[in-house]
Each structure stands twice: as structure tokens, then as C-alpha cells.
C-alpha positions in Angstrom: -106.8 -125.9 104.9 -103.7 -125.0 106.6 -101.8 -124.9 103.4 -104.4 -122.7 102.1 -104.3 -120.5 105.1 -100.5 -120.3 104.8 -100.7 -119.3 101.2 -103.3 -116.7 102.0 -101.1 -115.1 104.5 -99.2 -112.3 102.9 -95.9 -111.2 104.2 -94.5 -107.8 103.6 -91.7 -109.4 101.5 -94.2 -111.4 99.5 -96.3 -108.3 99.0 -93.2 -106.3 98.0 -92.3 -109.0 95.5 -95.8 -109.0 94.1 -95.9 -105.3 93.9 -92.5 -105.4 92.1 -93.7 -108.0 89.7 -96.9 -106.0 89.0 -94.9 -102.8 88.6 -92.5 -104.6 86.3 -95.5 -106.0 84.3 -97.1 -102.5 84.1 -93.8 -101.0 83.2 -93.5 -103.6 80.4 -97.1 -102.8 79.5 -96.3 -99.1 79.6 -93.4 -99.6 77.2 -95.7 -101.6 74.9 -98.3 -98.9 75.1 -95.6 -96.3 74.4 -94.6 -98.3 71.3 -98.3 -98.6 70.3 -98.7 -94.9 70.9 -95.6 -94.2 68.7 -97.0 -96.4 66.0 -100.4 -94.7 66.2 -98.5 -91.4 66.0 -96.8 -92.6 62.8 -100.1 -93.9 61.5 -101.7 -90.5 62.3 -98.9 -88.7 60.5 -99.4 -91.0 57.5 -103.1 -90.5 57.6 -102.5 -86.8 57.8 -100.2 -87.0 54.8 -102.7 -89.2 52.9 -105.5 -86.7 53.8 -103.3 -83.8 52.5 -102.6 -85.8 49.3 -106.2 -86.6 48.9 -107.2 -83.0 49.4 -104.6 -82.0 46.9 -106.0 -84.6 44.4 -109.5 -83.3 45.0 -108.3 -79.7 44.5 -106.4 -80.8 41.3 -109.5 -82.6 40.2 -111.7 -79.5 40.8 -109.1 -77.3 38.9 -109.0 -79.8 36.0 -112.7 -80.0 35.9 -113.0 -76.2 35.8 -110.2 -76.0 33.1 -112.1 -78.6 31.1 -115.3 -76.6 31.4 -113.5 -73.4 30.4 -111.8 -75.1 27.4 -115.2 -76.6 26.4 -116.8 -73.2 26.6 -113.9 -71.7 24.6 -114.2 -74.4 22.0 -118.0 -73.8 21.7 -117.4 -70.0 21.3 -114.7 -70.7 18.7 -116.9 -73.2 16.8 -119.8 -70.7 16.9 -117.5 -67.9 15.6 -116.1 -70.3 12.9 -119.6 -71.3 11.9 -120.6 -67.7 11.6 -117.5 -66.9 9.6 -118.1 -69.9 7.3 -121.7 -68.9 6.7 -120.6 -65.4 5.8 -117.9 -66.8 3.5 -120.5 -69.2 1.9 -122.9 -66.3 1.3 -120.1 -64.3 -0.2 -119.0 -67.2 -2.4 -122.6 -67.8 -3.4 -123.0 -64.2 -4.4 -119.7 -64.3 -6.3 -120.7 -67.5 -8.1 -124.1 -66.1 -8.8 -122.6 -63.0 -10.3 -120.1 -65.0 -12.3 -122.8 -67.3 -13.5 -124.9 -64.3 -14.6 -121.9 -62.9 -16.4 -121.2 -66.2 -18.1 -124.9 -66.6 -19.0 -124.8 -63.1 -20.5 -121.6 -63.8 -22.3 -123.1 -67.1 -23.6 -126.3 -65.4 -24.7 -124.2 -62.8 -26.5 -122.1 -65.5 -28.1 -125.3 -67.3 -29.2 -126.7 -64.0 -30.6 -123.5 -63.3 -32.5 -123.3 -66.9 -33.7 -127.0 -66.8 -34.8 -126.3 -63.5 -36.6 -123.2 -64.9 -38.3 -125.1 -68.1 -39.2 -128.0 -66.1 -40.6 -125.6 -63.9 -42.6 -123.9 -67.0 -44.1 -127.3 -68.6 -44.7 -128.6 -65.5 -46.5 -125.4 -65.4 -48.5 -125.9 -69.0 -49.5 -129.6 -68.3 -50.3 -128.6 -65.4 -52.5 -125.9 -67.5 -54.2 -128.4 -70.3 -54.6 -131.0 -67.9 -56.0 -128.5 -66.6 -58.5 -127.5 -70.1 -59.5 -131.2 -71.1 -59.8 -131.9 -68.0 -61.9 -129.0 -68.9 -64.2 -130.1 -72.5 -64.3 -133.7 -71.4 -65.1 -132.4 -69.1 -67.9 -130.4 -71.9 -69.4 -133.3 -74.3 -69.1 -135.6 -71.8 -70.7 -133.0 -71.4 -73.5 -132.7 -75.1 -73.9 -136.5 -75.5 -73.9 -136.9 -72.7 -76.5 -134.2 -74.3 -78.6 -135.8 -77.7 -78.3 -139.2 -76.3 -79.3 -137.6 -74.4 -82.2 -135.9 -77.6 -83.3 -139.1 -79.6 -82.9 -141.0 -77.0 -85.0 -138.2 -76.9 -87.6 -138.3 -80.7 -87.8 -142.1 -80.8 -88.1 -141.9 -78.0 -90.7 -139.1 -79.9 -92.6 -141.1 -83.1 -92.5 -144.2 -81.4 -93.7 -142.4 -79.6 -96.4 -140.5 -82.7 -97.5 -143.6 -84.8 -97.4 -145.8 -82.3 -99.4 -143.3 -80.8 -101.4 
């Protein structure tokens, strides 16, 4: 116990040494805390920079989203205007085509009427010519028939006269 008692007795020198060692330990700890504080300060700066960059990205994203919405709205307006313009052009073209078709149909009908008139004229000419030819043929046939009848009567008369005479 004596040893223990001796160890538990503190002298001023021993106390000063202990205080020096504790101060040295705390000084070393303070240096390390200063280094940790500096590192945290650097990390804080980096987080601040990252936060600024993230905020800038969010801002850019919002701007891009708005630009996309604006472009989408503009494209829809342009498409709507183009659709209206195409409908008007289609109506105009349909009217033009309808008018052209009407004109072509009228021209076609007129051509048919002229062709029918010309065909009728030629047919009538051929009918007249055929009628003339048939009349001439009928006259010749009548002459031939009359000649044959006359020859037949003459032969009969000659036969009778030669037989009775």
C-alpha cells in the first residue's frame, strides 16, 4: 500500500509534467481539430459549389422545360394554321377541279352532239344514196321483169303460131 500511497502523492513537478503532457495532448488535439475544421470548411465550400451547380441545373431544367412547352405550343399553332391553310387549298382545288370537270363534261357532251350530228348526216347521206341505188335497181329489175314477160309471151305466141299455123 505504501507504493500505492507514494504513487498517489502528487508533487508539483509531477503535476506540472502532467499538465504539460495534457496541454501538449490538447494542443495536438486542437491542431487535429483545426485540420478537421479546415477540411469541413473545404467540404462546406464544395457542398456550396455543388448546391450552386445543382440550383443552376434546376434553373436550366426549368428554362428548358418552359422552352419545350413554348416550342410545343408554337408547333401546335403552326400545325393548326397549316391544317387550316391546307383545308382552304383543298377546297379551292376541289372547286377548280369541279369547274374543270364541268367544263370537260360540257365539252364532251358538245363533242358527242357534234359527232352524233355528223354521224346522222353521213347516215342520212348513205340512206339517200342507198335509196337512189335501190330505186335504180328496182327500175332495172322492173325492166328485166317486163322484158322477161315480153319474151315469155313472145315465145308462147311463137309456139302457138308455129304449132297451129
